[in-house]
N, C-alpha and C positions, 0 to 999 in steps of 0.2 A: 366579443370585443365590443365594448359602448363608444360611442362616438359623442363627444360634447362638442356643440356648435355653439359659437358666440356671433350674433348678429343683430346688432342694435334695429336694422330694419327686418320687418317680418310681416306677413299677411296676418290680417287683413289691411295692413298699412298699405299704403298705395305706391310708395315710391318703387322705381323700376328693380332696385336691389332687391327689393323685399321677395318679389315673385322670380328672380334669378336664383337666388338662395333656396328659397321653397323647391323649386324644380328640380336642383342636385339632390336636396335632401330625400327627396321622393324614392330615389334609387340607393339610399344608405344601405351598405352590407351590414351594418351594426347589429348586434343582438337588440341592442337598446340605442335610442336617440335622443338625447336631451339638447333641447334648444335654448339658449338664453337669451332674451330679447327685451324690446322695451316696448308694450303694450298696455292698453287700460284692462280693467276687468272685464266690460263687455266685450273687448276685442278678442281676447283669450278664450272667453266663452264661445263666441260665434267661431272663431277657428277650428276649436276641438270638436264641434258640432261636424265640421265638413272634413276635416283632416286628424282624426283621432290616434294615429298612427305614433306620433312623434309625442315626446314629453315635453310641454311646453314650460318653462319657467319664467315667468314674468317679472322682471327685475325693473319695478316703476321708478319714475324721476323724482327726485326730491323737490325741497325748493330751492336749493343751491343749484341744482341742475336747470331748473328752469330761468332762474337768474341769470347764470352762464350763458345759456342759449341768447337771451336778450342782449348780454354783454358782446357774445360771439357776432352778433351782426353788427354791432358798430364797432368792434374793436379785433376783428378775426386778423389784421396784419400783424398784432401785437401780443397775442397769447402765446405764452411760453409753452405751448403744448400742442397738440395734434388737432384738437378741435373741442367741441362744445360738450363733447360725450364723454370727456376725459374723466370726471368725477363719477359719472355712471360706470364706467368700467373698472373702478378699484372696486366698487360694492359688488360688480357681478364676481371678481375673482375672491373677495371675500365669502360669499355667497357659496360657491363652488367648495372652498376649502373646507367650509362648516357642514356643509351636508352630504359630500360625498367621500369615500375613502377610495383613491384611484388608485389602479393595479396597472401591472405593467403592459399589459396589452391596449388598454383606453387610449384613443386617439382624441386630441384638441385640436378644431379646426376653426380659426378665427378669419371672419370676413370683414373686410375693410373697402370701400369706406362705409362708415367713419374709420378712419386710421386708430380711434382709441380702442376699437375693438381688439387692435393686435397686442396693446399695453397688458391686456389679460393674457396672452399668452407669455409676456416677458415677466409678469408677475406669478405665473403658475409652472414654469419652467422646471424649477427644481422637482415637482411632484409628477409632472407629465412627462413620460418617456418618448412620446411621440407627438409633434407639433406642426401642422401644417397652416402656413399664412396665405391668404389669397387676396389679391389686388385687384380691385376693378378698375382703378386709376392709377396714375404715377402719384407718388407722394411729396417729398419735397421738392421734386422736380416738375410739379405741375404748372405749367406755362398759365393758367387761368387763375391760381390763386395768388394774390399779390401778399407778400411777407415781408417784414422788416428782417433784414439780414441777420442779426442775432437768433432772431424765431426762425428763421430759416435752417439756420445753422444746428439749433436745438432739435429741430424736426429730422434732419440730416442724421443727427446722430443716434435717435432712437430709432429711425428707419434702418439705420446699419446694425444696429443691434438685434433688431427683429431678423433681419436677412441671415445675422450669422448665427443666431441661437435656433431658430426655426430648421426642421429638419428637411422641409421643401417650401419653396415659395412659388405660387402659383399666378399667373396674370392672365388677361383675356386676349392680348394680341403679342405676335413676335416682335412687334414694334416697341410696346412696353418693356417687353425684356432686355431688347438691346439698348433702350435708353438707360435702363437701372444699371446694366452690366458695364456699360459705359462709364459710369459714374463711381460705382462701388467696386469694380473689378472682374474681368472676367474668370477668375477663379469660383465664380459662383455658380456658373454656367451648368455644371452638372445638378445642382438642386433646384434649378428654375425650369419651370415648364408653363405653356397657356394652353387655357381650354375657353373658347370664346361664349359669348353669349348664347343663350338656346332659346328655341320656340317650341311649345308643346304639340305632339303629334296629332292631337285631334284638330288643330287648326290647318294643316298643312295641305288639306285638298284643295286644289282650286275651285273656285265660285264661278259657276256660268252666268250668274246673274249679274248686270252692270248698271251704273246707275243711267247711262244713256236708255236703257230700256224703260226707265220711268221720268226721266225728266228731260222730254223731247229731245232737242238737239244739243242741249249742253254737254259742256265736258266737265265733270265734277274733279278737282284737284284738291285732295285733304292732306294738311299737315296736322297730324296725333302727335302732341308733346308740346313742352314747353318753350317758351321764348324769354330769355333773360341773358344778362351780361352781353357776350360778344355774339351769342347765337341769336338776332334779331332778323326783321322783317325787311331791312334796306333793299336786298338783291331783287327781293319780289315786286317791291313798289317800283325800281327803277325799271325793271323790265316790263312790268304791266304799263306803265307810262309810255314805253318805246312802242310796245304792240298797240295801244290805243291810238298813237299817231300814226304809225305805218301799216297797220293792219287791222281796221277798223272792223272786218267781218269776223276774223278769228277773235277779236277781242270780245265783241259781241257774245260768243259762244262758251267764253271761259266762266266759270265759277270756282274761286280758289276760298277754301274755308281753314281757319286755323281753330284746332280743337285742343284746348289746353290751358293752362294758367299762363297770363302774358304779364311782365312785371310793368311797374307804373312808367318806367322810362320809354319801353318798348309800345305801350298802348297810346302814350302821349304821340310817338311817332306816327302811328298808326291813325289816330284820330285828326292828326294835322296834314299828313302827307298821302291817305290812301283815299280820300273821297273821290267817289264816282270811278274806282277802280275795279269793282266788282270783288272786293276782298273783305270777307266776313270773319268777323271774330265769333267764334260760338262759346269760348271760355272753357273751363273744367267740368268733365262730367265724369260719371264713374265707369268701371273697366267695360260692364256690358255694352253701355251706351257708345265707347270708344271702339269696340270691337264691331258694333253696327256700322259707324261712321267709315270704319277701315273697309268693311264688307261690302257697302254700296257704293263706293267710289271709282270712278273711271282710273284714275293715277293716284298714287299716292307719292307725299313729297316729304323728303328728308332735308333739315337743315341743320348742318355744324357750325360751330363756333368759327368764325374768320381767324385765319392764323397762316404763318408760312408751312408749318408741317404739324399734324395733330397725331398723335399715338393713340387719341381716343377711341372707344368703339362703342358709341352709342347703343343702348340696348333696345331703342325704339327701332332701329335698321331692322333687327332682326326679327322683331314683332311683327313688322311689314311682311316677312316671308310667308308668314302663316296664311297669308290671303292670296298669294299668288296673283297679285295685281303688279301692272306696269310702276316702276319707280323711278322717280328724279329725284336726284340727291346734289344738294349743293352743299359741296363738301372741299374743305382743302385736301393737300397732298399728305398723304399718310396712311392710316388703318383705314378709314371708311371708305376712303375713295378705292384702294386696293380691293376690298371684299365687293364692292358695289361692281368693279369691273370683272371680277371674277364670277360673279353671279348672272351678268349681262344687264345690270341696272345703268340707265342714263347718269352721267355725272357731269358737275359743272361748279367751277370753282367760285367762291363767294363774291368775289370781285367782278367776275365776268359776265356782267347783266345783260349785255349783248347776246351771247350765246344762250343764257337763260332764255332769254325772248325767242330766239330762233327755234329753241326745243318746244317750248310751249304753243306756238304758231304751228310747228310740224306735228304736235301730238293732236291738233285741233282737225287736222287732215287725216290723220291715220295714228291710232293708239299705238305706243310703243308695245314692244313684247314684254310680257312679263318674266320675271328672273326665271333663269333654268333649274328646274326642281331637282337636276342632277346635282347641281352644285348647292342649293339651299337646304337640301336634304342632311348635309354635313353639319348643319347647325340644329337638328333636331336633339331634344333634351335627351332622348334615351342613349344616342350616339355619343353625345359629349359626355353625359353624366357616367358611363361606363369607363371612358377614359380617365375620368376625374378621379374615380373611386379606385381605380387600379393605381392612379399615382399616389394616392391617399394610403392605400395599402402597403405600396412600394415604399413610403417613407418610414412605414412602421415596421418595417422588416429589416430596417438598416440599423445597424450597431450603431450606439452613439459615443461620442468621443468625451471625455469627461469635462472638457474645456466647453462644451457645447450647452451645460446646465448653469442655471443661475440667474438673478434677476439683478445684479449687480448695478447695472446702470441707473435703473429707477431709483436704487436705494440712493446710489452716489447723487443724483438729482434731487433726492427728497421728493421724488414723487412717488 
């Protein structure tokens, strides 16, 4: 059995999606694993030096891809297709058709986002007998992506075709499964399953060294990740202001750092409103530096986008589990809150900055307990990957009905 994997994001690219896909592929049961991704030649060369077990097929961007990406940043609400990787996905499908003779036991696995990766599956459905579509996030029902209603309707129709024609559809949380079933019909339940994000085993041992041992009496709290859109620093700023006013002793001990990219809007917010609050923006760092920041923190901070309910499972949260540090999570109701409570992390709603202030002050007096290792071990890559590939192999053994083949939707749409 050969495994054909389509994933725009792949190491050494630094998107969280890239590392999550790579971790699953490390346990691939295929006699050959072919990965179709978008890297530069130097990135492919670097990756092959460290991970030669996979066949990496680099489908580089063309000039039109780059122009489309620029357009997508300005007109993402009116694009009549999933995302800026649309044209790239067409070339991937043509590449596979031209280079490979697909046989019955070959398996195609498409990883979205970007959701255009799944368009490869729709185009190649006539030649692949086994196809699994993996979704990291909701697609047409993504509450954080604003789309003009005709565009959302087009995306919903394409998403419906993917769910219908794929043998299995995998998600990262039961909340996303239920959200998708509620929109597209509960008859899909038998082909749906979920596999959470993972962290590698070699980072799972607790570290005895703490930042307090090297930084006097300070409590070092670090958020490692991006701030953009609705995921912003406002709860932190409001909580720190309250602590400065009501608990000056605790305030003098707090050192909070943001490690990662910050959007222009949030950078301006921090510049205008965080002066004198002990809130430092370090900016983007490489993966090794990020790991060092997490390993030497007293507390790791997780910040989710503000919403009423969120089905999203941010992969950064599971990365934190690797270091067995106390976690304070600013999360709405939904997936992240459930997971944090299961593992024993402290949770605060994004708008409840009074409680956040209390949690931070309490952390100065006594550090919270780290997550339960019994619970976080469920997110180890080797544990999740075994279940994932069992699900893929299960899909490959299911006889297909004639109507599950074909890429008529894309042909009808001229895509």
